[in-house]
Structures are given as structure tokens and as C-alpha cells.
BAKE-94179 format. One line per 3 residues: number of its first residue (from 1); their letters; for each residue x, y, z of C-alpha. Coordinates in Angstrom, 1 decimal. Example, Ala and Ser with C-alpha at 12.3 -4.5 7.8 and 13.67 -1.06 7.14 Angstrom:
! residues 2
1> AS> 12.3,-4.5,7.8 | 13.7,-1.1,7.1
//
This chain:
! residues 626
1> MAN> 57.8,107.5,85.3 | 57.8,103.7,85.5 | 54.7,101.9,84.5
4> PDP> 52.5,100.5,87.3 | 53.0,96.8,88.2 | 50.6,94.7,86.1
7> KNN> 50.3,92.3,89.1 | 48.7,95.0,91.1 | 46.1,95.6,88.4
10> QNN> 45.3,91.9,88.3 | 44.8,91.9,92.1 | 42.5,94.9,92.0
13> RPF> 40.1,93.1,89.6 | 39.5,90.0,91.7 | 39.1,92.2,94.8
16> KLP> 36.3,94.2,93.3 | 34.3,91.2,92.0 | 33.6,89.4,95.3
19> ILL> 32.6,92.7,97.0 | 30.3,93.5,94.1 | 28.8,90.1,94.3
22> LIV> 28.1,90.4,98.0 | 26.4,93.8,97.5 | 24.2,92.4,94.7
25> AAL> 23.3,89.3,96.7 | 22.3,91.4,99.7 | 20.1,93.6,97.6
28> VLT> 18.4,90.7,95.9 | 17.8,88.9,99.2 | 16.4,92.1,100.7
31> LFG> 14.0,92.8,97.9 | 13.0,89.3,96.8 | 14.2,87.0,99.6
34> NRI> 10.7,86.1,100.7 | 9.6,84.9,97.2 | 12.9,83.1,96.7
37> LDW> 12.5,81.2,100.0 | 8.9,80.5,99.3 | 9.8,79.1,95.9
40> FLS> 12.2,76.7,97.6 | 10.1,75.7,100.6 | 6.6,75.5,99.2
43> SEQ> 4.7,74.0,96.3 | 3.8,75.7,93.1 | 2.3,79.2,93.5
46> KEV> 0.0,81.2,91.4 | -1.1,84.8,91.8 | -4.8,85.6,91.2
49> SYD> -7.0,88.7,91.6 | -8.8,89.5,94.8 | -12.1,89.2,92.9
52> TFL> -11.2,85.6,91.9 | -10.6,84.8,95.6 | -14.0,86.2,96.6
55> TAV> -15.7,84.1,93.8 | -14.0,80.9,95.0 | -15.2,81.6,98.6
58> AED> -18.7,82.2,97.4 | -18.8,79.0,95.4 | -17.3,77.0,98.3
61> QIK> -14.2,75.9,96.3 | -11.6,76.7,99.0 | -10.0,74.0,101.3
64> EVD> -7.9,76.2,103.6 | -6.9,79.9,103.9 | -4.1,82.0,105.4
67> IGE> -5.1,85.6,105.9 | -2.3,88.1,106.2 | -2.1,91.9,106.4
70> EYI> -1.2,92.3,102.7 | -2.3,89.2,100.9 | -4.3,86.0,101.2
73> KYI> -3.1,82.5,100.4 | -5.5,79.6,99.8 | -5.7,76.0,98.4
76> LRD> -8.7,74.7,96.4 | -10.7,71.6,97.5 | -10.5,69.5,94.3
79> DEK> -6.9,70.5,93.4 | -4.7,67.3,93.4 | -1.5,69.4,92.8
82> EIE> -2.5,71.6,95.8 | -1.4,74.8,94.0 | -1.0,77.6,96.4
85> YYA> -2.9,80.7,95.1 | -2.4,84.1,96.6 | -4.2,87.4,96.1
88> YRI> -3.3,90.9,97.3 | -5.9,92.3,99.6 | -7.7,95.6,98.8
91> PDS> -6.7,97.9,101.6 | -10.3,99.1,102.4 | -11.9,95.6,102.1
94> DIS> -14.0,94.3,105.0 | -12.5,90.9,105.9 | -15.3,90.1,108.3
97> DVT> -17.7,89.2,105.4 | -15.1,86.8,104.0 | -14.5,85.1,107.4
100> NML> -18.3,84.7,107.8 | -18.6,82.9,104.5 | -15.6,80.7,105.4
103> RRN> -17.3,79.7,108.7 | -20.5,78.9,106.9 | -18.6,76.7,104.4
106> EVS> -16.6,75.1,107.3 | -13.3,76.2,105.7 | -10.2,76.2,107.9
109> FQG> -8.6,79.6,108.1 | -6.0,81.4,110.2 | -4.4,84.8,110.5
112> VYA> -0.7,85.2,109.6 | 1.3,87.8,111.6 | 4.3,87.9,109.3
115> EEG> 2.7,87.0,106.1 | 6.1,87.2,104.2 | 6.9,83.5,104.5
118> GSF> 10.6,83.8,104.8 | 11.0,87.2,106.3 | 12.2,86.0,109.7
121> FVN> 14.8,83.8,108.3 | 16.0,86.4,105.8 | 15.9,89.4,108.1
124> WIL> 17.2,87.9,111.3 | 19.4,85.0,110.2 | 20.5,85.3,106.6
127> MPA> 21.1,89.0,106.3 | 23.1,89.4,109.5 | 25.3,86.4,108.5
130> IMI> 26.1,88.1,105.1 | 26.9,91.4,106.9 | 29.2,89.7,109.4
133> LGL> 30.9,87.8,106.6 | 31.4,91.0,104.5 | 32.7,93.0,107.4
136> SLL> 35.1,90.3,108.4 | 36.5,90.1,104.8 | 36.9,93.9,104.7
139> MRL> 38.7,93.9,108.1 | 41.1,91.1,106.9 | 41.8,93.0,103.7
142> IMG> 42.4,96.4,105.5 | 44.7,94.7,108.1 | 46.7,93.0,105.4
145> RGG> 45.5,89.5,106.1 | 43.9,89.0,102.7 | 46.9,87.2,101.4
148> EGG> 48.9,88.3,98.5 | 47.9,85.5,96.3 | 44.3,85.2,97.4
151> GFG> 42.9,87.7,95.0 | 42.1,90.3,97.7 | 45.5,92.0,97.8
154> GIG> 44.3,95.4,96.5 | 43.3,96.8,99.9 | 45.7,94.6,101.8
157> SIG> 48.5,96.8,100.7 | 46.8,100.0,101.9 | 49.6,100.6,104.5
160> KSK> 52.3,99.9,102.1 | 54.5,102.7,100.8 | 53.6,104.0,97.3
163> AKV> 57.2,104.9,96.7 | 58.4,104.2,93.1 | 61.9,102.9,92.7
166> YME> 63.9,104.7,90.0 | 67.1,103.3,88.8 | 69.5,105.2,86.6
169> KET> 68.3,103.6,83.4 | 64.7,104.5,84.3 | 65.1,108.2,85.1
172> GVT> 67.4,108.9,82.2 | 68.3,112.2,83.9 | 71.8,113.3,84.9
175> FRD> 73.5,116.5,85.9 | 74.1,117.1,82.2 | 70.4,117.7,81.9
178> VAG> 70.3,120.3,84.7 | 71.6,123.8,83.9 | 71.7,127.1,85.8
181> QDE> 71.9,125.5,89.2 | 75.6,125.2,89.7 | 75.6,125.8,93.5
184> AKE> 72.8,123.3,94.1 | 74.6,120.7,92.0 | 77.8,121.2,93.9
187> SLE> 76.1,120.4,97.2 | 74.4,117.3,95.8 | 77.6,116.1,94.1
190> EII> 79.2,115.8,97.5 | 76.4,113.6,98.7 | 76.7,111.4,95.6
193> DFL> 80.5,111.2,96.1 | 79.9,110.1,99.7 | 77.6,107.3,98.5
196> HNP> 80.3,106.1,96.1 | 83.3,106.6,98.3 | 82.2,106.6,101.9
199> KKY> 85.7,105.6,103.2 | 87.2,108.9,102.0 | 84.9,110.8,104.4
202> TDI> 84.8,108.3,107.3 | 88.6,108.2,107.5 | 88.6,111.9,108.5
205> GAK> 85.6,111.4,110.8 | 83.0,113.1,108.6 | 79.4,112.0,108.6
208> LPK> 77.1,111.9,105.7 | 74.3,114.5,106.0 | 71.0,112.7,106.8
211> GAL> 68.9,115.0,104.7 | 68.9,117.9,102.2 | 65.9,120.2,101.7
214> LVG> 65.5,121.6,98.2 | 63.8,125.0,98.4 | 62.8,127.2,95.5
217> SPG> 60.0,128.7,93.4 | 57.8,126.4,91.2 | 59.5,125.4,88.0
220> TGK> 63.1,126.0,89.1 | 63.9,122.3,88.8 | 63.8,120.8,92.3
223> TLL> 62.3,117.5,91.1 | 64.6,117.4,88.1 | 67.6,117.8,90.4
226> AKA> 66.4,114.9,92.5 | 66.1,112.7,89.4 | 69.5,113.8,88.3
229> VAG> 70.9,112.6,91.7 | 69.3,109.2,91.0 | 70.9,109.1,87.6
232> EAH> 74.4,110.1,88.9 | 74.4,108.0,92.1 | 73.8,104.6,90.6
235> VPF> 71.8,103.6,93.8 | 68.1,102.9,94.3 | 66.0,106.0,94.3
238> FSI> 62.7,106.1,96.2 | 60.4,108.9,95.1 | 57.1,109.7,96.8
241> SGS> 55.0,112.8,97.2 | 54.0,114.2,100.5 | 50.3,114.0,99.7
244> DFV> 50.7,110.2,99.2 | 51.2,109.8,103.0 | 47.9,111.5,103.8
247> EMF> 44.9,109.1,103.7 | 41.4,108.8,105.1 | 42.4,105.9,107.3
250> VGV> 44.1,106.9,110.6 | 47.5,105.4,110.9 | 48.0,104.6,107.3
253> GAS> 50.4,107.6,106.7 | 52.7,106.5,109.6 | 52.6,102.9,108.3
256> RVR> 53.7,104.1,104.9 | 56.6,106.1,106.4 | 57.8,103.0,108.3
259> DLF> 57.5,100.8,105.2 | 59.4,103.4,103.1 | 62.4,103.5,105.4
262> KEA> 62.3,99.8,105.9 | 62.5,99.2,102.1 | 65.2,101.8,101.7
265> SKV> 67.3,100.2,104.4 | 67.1,96.8,102.8 | 68.8,98.1,99.6
268> APA> 71.2,100.7,101.1 | 72.9,102.8,99.9 | 69.8,104.5,98.6
271> IIF> 68.2,107.9,98.2 | 64.7,108.8,99.4 | 63.0,111.8,97.7
274> IDE> 59.9,113.3,99.3 | 58.3,115.9,96.9 | 56.1,118.7,98.3
277> IDA> 57.0,117.7,101.9 | 55.0,120.6,103.2 | 51.9,118.4,102.7
280> IGR> 52.9,116.4,105.9 | 55.7,118.6,107.4 | 53.5,121.6,108.2
283> SRD> 54.1,123.2,111.7 | 52.2,121.5,114.5 | 50.1,124.4,115.6
286> SKF> 47.1,123.6,117.9 | 45.7,127.1,118.1 | 43.1,126.4,115.5
289> GGN> 42.9,122.7,115.7 | 45.1,120.2,113.8 | 45.0,117.1,111.6
292> DER> 45.8,114.1,113.9 | 46.6,111.8,110.9 | 49.0,114.3,109.4
295> EQT> 50.7,115.0,112.7 | 51.0,111.3,113.4 | 52.6,110.9,110.1
298> LNQ> 55.0,113.7,110.7 | 55.9,112.3,114.1 | 56.7,108.9,112.5
301> LLA> 58.8,110.6,109.9 | 60.8,112.4,112.6 | 61.3,109.2,114.5
304> EID> 62.4,107.3,111.3 | 65.0,110.0,110.4 | 66.4,109.8,113.9
307> GFD> 66.4,106.0,113.8 | 68.5,105.2,110.8 | 72.2,105.3,110.6
310> SSK> 73.5,107.6,107.8 | 76.7,105.7,107.6 | 74.7,102.9,105.9
313> GVV> 74.2,105.3,103.0 | 70.5,106.2,103.2 | 70.0,109.9,102.2
316> ILA> 66.7,111.8,102.3 | 66.0,114.6,99.8 | 62.9,116.7,100.1
319> ATN> 61.5,119.6,98.0 | 59.2,122.4,99.0 | 58.4,126.0,97.9
322> RPE> 57.0,126.9,101.4 | 59.8,126.4,103.9 | 58.4,129.0,106.3
325> ILD> 55.5,126.7,107.2 | 57.6,123.6,107.9 | 57.9,122.3,111.5
328> KAL> 61.0,123.5,113.3 | 61.7,119.9,114.5 | 61.9,118.8,110.9
331> LRA> 64.5,121.4,110.0 | 66.9,121.1,112.9 | 70.4,119.8,112.6
334> GRF> 70.5,116.0,112.4 | 67.5,115.7,110.3 | 67.5,118.0,107.3
337> DRR> 71.1,119.2,107.8 | 71.3,121.2,104.5 | 69.0,123.7,102.9
340> IIV> 69.8,123.9,99.2 | 68.3,127.0,97.5 | 67.2,126.3,93.9
343> DRP> 66.8,129.9,92.8 | 65.7,131.5,89.6 | 68.7,131.3,87.1
346> NLE> 70.8,134.3,86.3 | 71.7,135.4,82.8 | 74.4,132.8,82.3
349> GRY> 72.1,130.2,83.9 | 69.3,131.0,81.5 | 71.7,130.8,78.6
352> QTL> 72.8,127.3,79.7 | 69.2,126.2,80.3 | 68.2,127.3,76.8
355> QVH> 71.2,125.3,75.5 | 69.9,122.2,77.3 | 66.3,122.6,76.0
358> TRN> 67.4,123.3,72.4 | 69.8,120.4,72.3 | 67.3,118.3,70.3
361> INL> 65.8,121.2,68.4 | 66.8,122.1,64.8 | 67.9,125.8,65.1
364> ADD> 68.4,128.2,62.2 | 71.7,130.1,61.9 | 70.2,133.4,63.1
367> VDL> 69.3,132.1,66.5 | 71.0,134.0,69.4 | 70.3,132.3,72.6
370> KKL> 72.2,134.9,74.6 | 69.9,137.6,73.4 | 66.9,135.5,74.3
373> AQA> 68.4,134.8,77.8 | 68.8,138.5,78.2 | 65.1,139.1,77.4
376> TAG> 63.8,136.5,79.8 | 64.9,137.9,83.1 | 63.1,136.2,86.0
379> AVG> 62.1,133.2,84.0 | 62.6,129.7,85.5 | 63.6,126.5,83.8
382> ADL> 60.1,125.4,83.2 | 59.3,128.7,81.5 | 62.3,128.4,79.2
385> ANL> 61.4,124.8,78.3 | 57.8,126.0,77.5 | 59.2,128.9,75.4
388> VNE> 61.4,126.6,73.3 | 58.5,124.2,72.7 | 56.2,127.0,71.7
391> AAL> 58.9,128.2,69.2 | 59.2,124.7,67.7 | 55.4,124.5,67.3
394> RAV> 55.3,127.9,65.6 | 58.0,126.8,63.2 | 55.9,123.7,62.3
397> RQG> 52.8,125.9,61.8 | 54.9,128.1,59.5 | 56.0,125.1,57.4
400> RKA> 59.7,125.4,58.4 | 62.0,122.6,59.5 | 64.2,124.8,61.8
403> VNQ> 63.4,127.3,64.6 | 64.6,130.8,63.9 | 65.2,133.8,66.2
406> EDL> 61.8,135.3,65.4 | 60.1,132.0,66.5 | 61.8,132.3,69.9
409> LVS> 61.0,136.0,70.4 | 57.4,135.6,69.3 | 57.0,132.6,71.6
412> FEV> 58.4,134.7,74.5 | 55.8,137.4,73.7 | 53.1,134.7,73.6
415> VIA> 54.1,133.5,77.1 | 53.9,137.0,78.6 | 51.0,138.6,76.6
418> GTE> 49.2,135.7,74.9 | 48.6,135.3,71.2 | 47.2,138.0,68.9
421> KKG> 43.4,138.4,68.9 | 42.8,138.8,65.2 | 39.1,139.0,65.6
424> TVL> 39.2,142.1,67.8 | 38.5,145.3,65.8 | 39.1,148.6,67.5
427> TDI> 37.5,151.8,66.5 | 39.6,154.6,65.1 | 39.5,156.6,68.3
430> EKR> 40.3,153.5,70.4 | 43.3,152.8,68.2 | 44.5,156.4,68.6
433> IVA> 44.2,156.2,72.4 | 46.0,152.9,72.6 | 48.8,154.2,70.3
436> YHE> 49.3,157.3,72.4 | 49.1,155.3,75.6 | 51.9,152.9,74.5
439> VGH> 54.1,155.6,73.0 | 53.7,157.4,76.3 | 55.3,154.5,78.1
442> ALV> 58.0,154.1,75.5 | 58.9,157.8,75.2 | 59.2,158.3,78.9
445> AAL> 61.6,155.3,79.0 | 63.5,156.6,76.1 | 64.0,160.1,77.5
448> RKH> 64.9,159.1,81.1 | 68.5,158.2,82.0 | 67.9,155.2,84.3
451> AQP> 65.2,153.4,82.3 | 65.6,150.0,80.6 | 65.7,150.2,76.8
454> VSK> 62.5,149.7,74.8 | 62.6,146.7,72.5 | 59.1,146.6,71.0
457> ITI> 55.9,148.6,70.9 | 52.6,147.2,69.5 | 49.0,148.1,69.4
460> VPH> 47.8,144.6,68.3 | 45.3,143.2,70.9 | 46.4,140.0,72.7
463> TSG> 44.6,137.2,74.5 | 45.9,138.3,77.9 | 43.5,141.2,77.7
466> ALG> 46.1,143.8,76.6 | 45.1,146.0,73.7 | 48.8,146.7,73.2
469> YTM> 52.0,146.6,75.2 | 55.5,148.1,75.4 | 58.4,145.6,75.9
472> QMP> 61.6,146.7,77.7 | 64.7,144.6,77.6 | 67.4,145.1,80.2
475> EEE> 71.0,145.6,78.9 | 72.5,143.7,81.9 | 71.5,141.6,84.9
478> KYL> 71.1,143.7,88.0 | 70.8,142.6,91.6 | 70.6,146.0,93.2
481> RSK> 68.4,148.9,92.1 | 68.7,152.5,93.2 | 65.8,154.7,94.3
484> QEL> 66.3,156.8,91.1 | 65.9,153.6,88.9 | 62.7,152.7,90.8
487> LTE> 61.3,156.2,90.4 | 62.0,156.0,86.6 | 60.1,152.7,86.5
490> LET> 57.2,154.4,88.2 | 57.3,157.3,85.7 | 57.4,154.8,82.8
493> LLG> 54.4,152.8,84.1 | 52.4,156.0,84.6 | 53.5,157.4,81.2
496> GRA> 50.5,155.7,79.4 | 47.9,157.5,81.6 | 49.9,160.7,81.3
499> AEQ> 49.8,160.5,77.5 | 46.0,159.9,77.5 | 45.5,163.0,79.7
502> TVF> 47.9,165.2,77.8 | 46.5,164.4,74.3 | 42.8,163.6,74.8
505> GIQ> 42.1,165.0,78.3 | 40.5,161.8,79.4 | 41.2,158.8,81.6
508> TTG> 40.5,155.2,80.3 | 40.5,151.7,81.8 | 43.6,150.8,79.8
511> AAN> 45.9,152.0,82.6 | 44.5,149.6,85.2 | 47.4,147.1,85.1
514> DIQ> 49.9,150.0,85.0 | 48.4,151.5,88.1 | 48.3,148.2,89.9
517> RAT> 52.0,147.5,89.2 | 53.0,151.1,90.0 | 51.1,151.0,93.3
520> ELA> 52.7,147.7,94.3 | 56.2,149.0,93.5 | 55.6,152.3,95.4
523> RRM> 54.3,150.4,98.4 | 57.4,148.3,98.5 | 59.6,151.3,98.3
526> VTQ> 57.8,152.8,101.3 | 57.2,149.8,103.5 | 60.2,147.5,102.7
529> FGM> 63.0,149.5,101.1 | 63.0,152.5,103.5 | 62.7,155.0,100.6
532> SEK> 60.2,157.4,102.2 | 61.2,160.6,103.9 | 58.3,160.5,106.4
535> IGL> 58.4,156.8,107.3 | 62.2,156.6,107.2 | 64.2,153.4,107.8
538> MAL> 61.4,151.4,109.2 | 60.1,148.1,107.8 | 56.3,148.1,107.9
541> AAT> 55.7,144.9,105.9 | 57.1,141.4,105.8 | 57.1,139.0,102.8
544> QNE> 55.0,135.9,103.0 | 55.4,132.9,100.7 | 58.7,134.2,99.3
547> YLD> 59.0,131.3,96.7 | 55.3,131.5,95.6 | 53.5,134.8,95.1
550> GQA> 55.8,136.8,97.5 | 52.9,138.8,98.9 | 53.7,141.2,101.7
553> YMD> 51.5,141.8,104.8 | 51.6,144.9,106.9 | 53.1,144.6,110.4
556> CAQ> 52.5,148.0,112.0 | 49.9,150.2,113.7 | 46.9,151.4,111.8
559> STA> 48.0,155.0,112.1 | 51.4,154.1,110.6 | 49.7,152.2,107.8
562> ADA> 47.7,155.3,107.0 | 50.9,157.3,106.9 | 52.4,154.7,104.5
565> DSE> 49.3,155.0,102.2 | 49.7,158.7,102.0 | 53.4,158.3,101.2
568> VQK> 52.6,155.8,98.5 | 50.0,158.3,97.0 | 52.6,161.1,97.2
571> LLN> 55.1,159.0,95.3 | 52.7,158.0,92.6 | 51.4,161.6,92.1
574> GCY> 54.9,163.0,91.9 | 56.0,160.4,89.3 | 52.8,161.0,87.3
577> ETA> 53.3,164.7,87.2 | 56.9,164.2,86.1 | 55.9,161.9,83.2
580> RAL> 53.1,164.3,82.1 | 55.5,167.3,82.1 | 58.0,165.3,80.1
583> LQE> 55.4,164.4,77.5 | 54.1,167.9,77.2 | 57.7,169.2,76.6
586> NRS> 58.0,166.6,73.8 | 54.5,166.8,72.4 | 55.5,167.0,68.7
589> LLD> 57.7,163.9,69.1 | 54.9,162.1,70.9 | 52.6,162.9,67.9
592> EIA> 55.1,161.8,65.3 | 55.8,158.4,66.9 | 52.1,157.7,67.6
595> LYL> 51.3,158.4,64.0 | 54.0,156.1,62.8 | 52.8,153.4,65.2
598> LQK> 49.2,153.8,63.9 | 50.5,153.1,60.4 | 52.6,150.1,61.2
601> ETI> 50.9,148.8,64.4 | 54.2,147.3,65.6 | 57.6,149.0,65.8
604> TGD> 60.9,148.1,67.3 | 63.0,149.9,69.8 | 65.5,150.9,67.2
607> ELM> 62.8,152.7,65.2 | 61.7,154.5,68.3 | 65.2,155.7,69.1
610> AYV> 65.7,156.8,65.5 | 62.8,159.4,66.1 | 64.2,160.4,69.5
613> NAD> 67.8,160.9,68.2 | 66.6,162.8,65.1 | 64.6,165.1,67.4
616> KLR> 67.7,165.7,69.5 | 69.7,166.6,66.4 | 67.0,169.0,65.4
619> LKG> 67.2,170.7,68.7 | 71.0,171.0,68.5 | 70.7,172.6,65.0
622> EIG> 68.2,175.1,66.2 | 70.4,176.1,69.2 | 73.4,176.4,66.8
625> EI> 71.5,178.8,64.6 | 70.6,181.0,67.6
//
């Protein structure tokens, strides 16, 4: 990102100083204005005690007196300098005795209603003048009249766009730096080509799309794609976040929208990129009240999109991960004409992304990025970048100058399970329960036909809260899953609890995450996939926030929801009994693998399958003898 303009920093400092001085001056005048004014308007003053004043009255030394509600001022008879003495009155003192003595001594005295000498001038003339002056300065600054060179330009630019202009040399990002998003790049390359060669399209009568909306999960590379467009297009690139339009002052957001499009039109062809557009593009729904400032900004944005001519070469790109909440008027044809899905990369996309992120990393000869891409199903570009960086940090900690395959695989485990908790010490019985629990998962997966292969089993506690885990690595990328495959996954998830019950006859809290994941999968099978005999082909739930958490909410009658719950429970109970029966049939194998895991704490999938295959060979030998 480009550094802030130093001129703006210089303007902010002069702006803050006059306002600060005005505030300090107002406080000083309010607290000490009377004394300051008296100091200018009167002769020398001197404070004395009330007792001293009474003594001067009794000895007939006073020439004249001003009696106020809080203090008394007087001048002595024989004082050539006529110093004005003042003494604070005692609240409960009887002033009548004092006045009687003054009358006897023929001393001139008077009562003062506002004994604070300059209070009228300060409170009714000086302070209102300062307030009016300060407010007028603030209004001039807010309305932009402060003058760019007058030292008050900080607030004067409040309605200006905060957009930052990125040129190709500043972004340093091109399509070469973006991998795994071939379809998105293809759509954006056409826009770039139009900006470079508009005549090729206008000759046939085609028009440049006004806007393209980049939609995808967090971390998939939407902003990176926009920066790559700037690097490839060789045109000015205006980047601003949707939240930058939303301000406390009414009308500021709309002013910034106008300023943004005005600046882009001056330097056309240009690209405008609005990140997180859902901050201002949310649907205008008045059922529960609305945000007038945000809606006013959205209305201005719609008007500006309709107002500019796309043939001049101004293109709008926007990014969001919540397209379902955007206003329909924003998404109609003629505004954001294209919706470009920036999805999670597939196997080949992850491999290409890993190649991009390891381009500047020293890799050892044993590194196999394809195997790592295979293990990281569902990961986005940001996850892979973090994984590679963690691997490089681990290599440095180990004192090596190159990243090896173990660094990458361990970093992947750190991302999903956290680091090892070396300080956690389990009791012997806890270690046995955890070992049988994890072997229960792995053995069910190894014995079932449709399960994903096990790659690792460990009973070492990790910072994610897991006392151990079983890692499965898919052999290939799958986009469709059968009911049998999903049932096998349920059996594998419940295999840990089944092993605890089979061996120890107890239930522990270690299966909490397994049960949660199994319940969520079973509910989707019933409510979304139509895999329940009782419910049938009826969708009972709809997905909300598809590109965020993807949570589903029920959209059916309460009685139907109760039926769905009973079907979910039926599925879970059936899969649990299947897993438990499978482990009981292979109890000796379960004991052997658990004992081996207790000794080594971490074993690979190959070691697991060696036990399973050896057991199968033993069974074949016994059958042959019979």
C-alpha cells in the first residue's frame, strides 16, 4: 500500500493547534477571567484574611469598602498607592456589626451584586464571542472553506474520497501472482483487453461491462485479483473499502462517492475497486428501520454507475463474501453486469498456488507439492500462504536453510490442530482411552470400503484442545459423494466413542467434537440431501451465508422439524451400532494397534495398514487350514 501523503500530515498538525488553543483559552477565561480582568483594569491587589479586615475596621483605618456576597474589597486611608485589599467572607459572619462600625467611623461602603469584577464582560461578551468564532471556524472547515493552504485543510477534506491510486509499479501484482482462479482471470482479462483495445470491441458493437462483482469465501484472493488487474491494465486503479464511505456526518458518504467517480473520470481509462461492498450495498429493508446515511450513499452509488459512460473506459470492480444481502438494484444488468465466482481452488489450483507461494522459498529435494495439495482439500489461497510461511519458520527454528517435506506436513497439522502441548501430562488410563479412541476412528476407516485412507494417528495433545487426532487424506478430489460414502464417514466419526464403549464400557468427553460433526453431517443428509426414507425428497433447510460459515436454517413446520430430528437420531444410532459391531469383530486387531500406538505415540497410515493386512493374511491362513 502506498504511504500516506506527507502534506496531509502537515495539514493535520496546524489544524489541531488552533482548536486546542481555543479550548485552553476558553477554560482559562472561564476559571480565571475575573482575576485576569481585574488585574488589567484595577490597581495592585492584595489578599488578606477576614480577621485582618475586621481589625482594620475596628482601628478606623479603612477609607472605602465594597461588600460582596463572597468577599470584601477595601482601601486604607493613609495608603498613597491605594492598594486594593480583599478578604473572603466567613459564610456565617454577621455583616451588620461590620456595617455599624463603618457608619460610626463615617466610612463609605456599598454592596456589590456581582462581586466578580469582570464576570459580566466575560460571561456575556467575551465567552459568546469566542464560541461564535470557534463554531464559525469549524463550519468553514467542515464545508471545505478552510483553504488548502491555510493550515486547516484536515477537516476541509472530510467529503473527499479516501481512494488510493495504485499504479502498476506500486501494486507489484500481476496475474502471474494469482493461481488456481483460471475462470476468474479469464473474465477479468477480457476487461483488461477492452481497456487496451476498445476499438476491437466497439467495431462489432459490443459494450464494456460497467461492473464486475467478485464473490467468494474469505481468503480466496478477491483483493489480490483486483490488484492483479491493476498491474495488468496499466491504467489508474482506485481502491477503497465500503466502510470508508460510512461516516458519522450525514451526506459525507454520498459526497465521497461523487468525488471518487469524478476523479476516475478525469484519468479514464481507469478501474475503481470497492472492497467489502456489502458495507454500503446492503438491501434497503425498512421493516426494522434503516441507516439513512448508508442508504443515501447507496443511492448515490447507483446514480453514479448509471451516470458514467463505459465507453470512456471506467470499470468498477467490487468484492464481497455476502452476495445474498446486496440490494437487487445494485446487481441488475447495467450496473454490475458480471458476477465472477472466486471459489476455493481444486487440486490443480492448490498445486499452482503452492508453486506461487514457494517461488521465493528454498525447498529441499524431497518436497512434493502435489502430495501437499492433495492433503489440503478445502484450503484457500490465504491458508496455503500461511502454511508455507509456517514451514519456513519451522525450518529456521530447526537450524536448516531449506524447507523439507516434513516442515510442510507438520505446518499443515499445526494449522488444523495447533502445536503440540509438551507440558500436558496424561495419566496412564487417560492415554489408554485416547489411544483406543483414535484407533477406533482409524480402524473403522481402514476396514470400510468407501472411507478415505488414514495418513496419521497421534495421541500427542495439541493446543487446539485435542488430546489426539486421526488424519485422513483423500486419494482424489471428489465433487459428488454417495449416501454410502457419507454413512461411512459417520461410522468413522463415531468409531472413537464405539471403541471407548467396547473396551472400557464408559463414555468420555473426548467424543464431543466427533458427535458435533456427525450430527451436522447427518442433519444435512436428512434436510438438504434428501437421504431419509421418512422425509423423502423434501428440502427442509436452506443455506445462509454460503461463502462464510454456510449455516443452514430450518424452513418447515415444527412437526416436520421434529420428524427430521428423529431421522437424524436414527441415522446416528445406526452408524454407531455398525462401528461398534465392526470393532467387536476385530477386537484383537484393535488391541494390537492401540498397544503399538501407546508405545510410539504417533504412527503413520502405512503402519496401520500393515497390521490390518497382516490380520487379513492370518484369517486366510486359518481358513485354508480348515
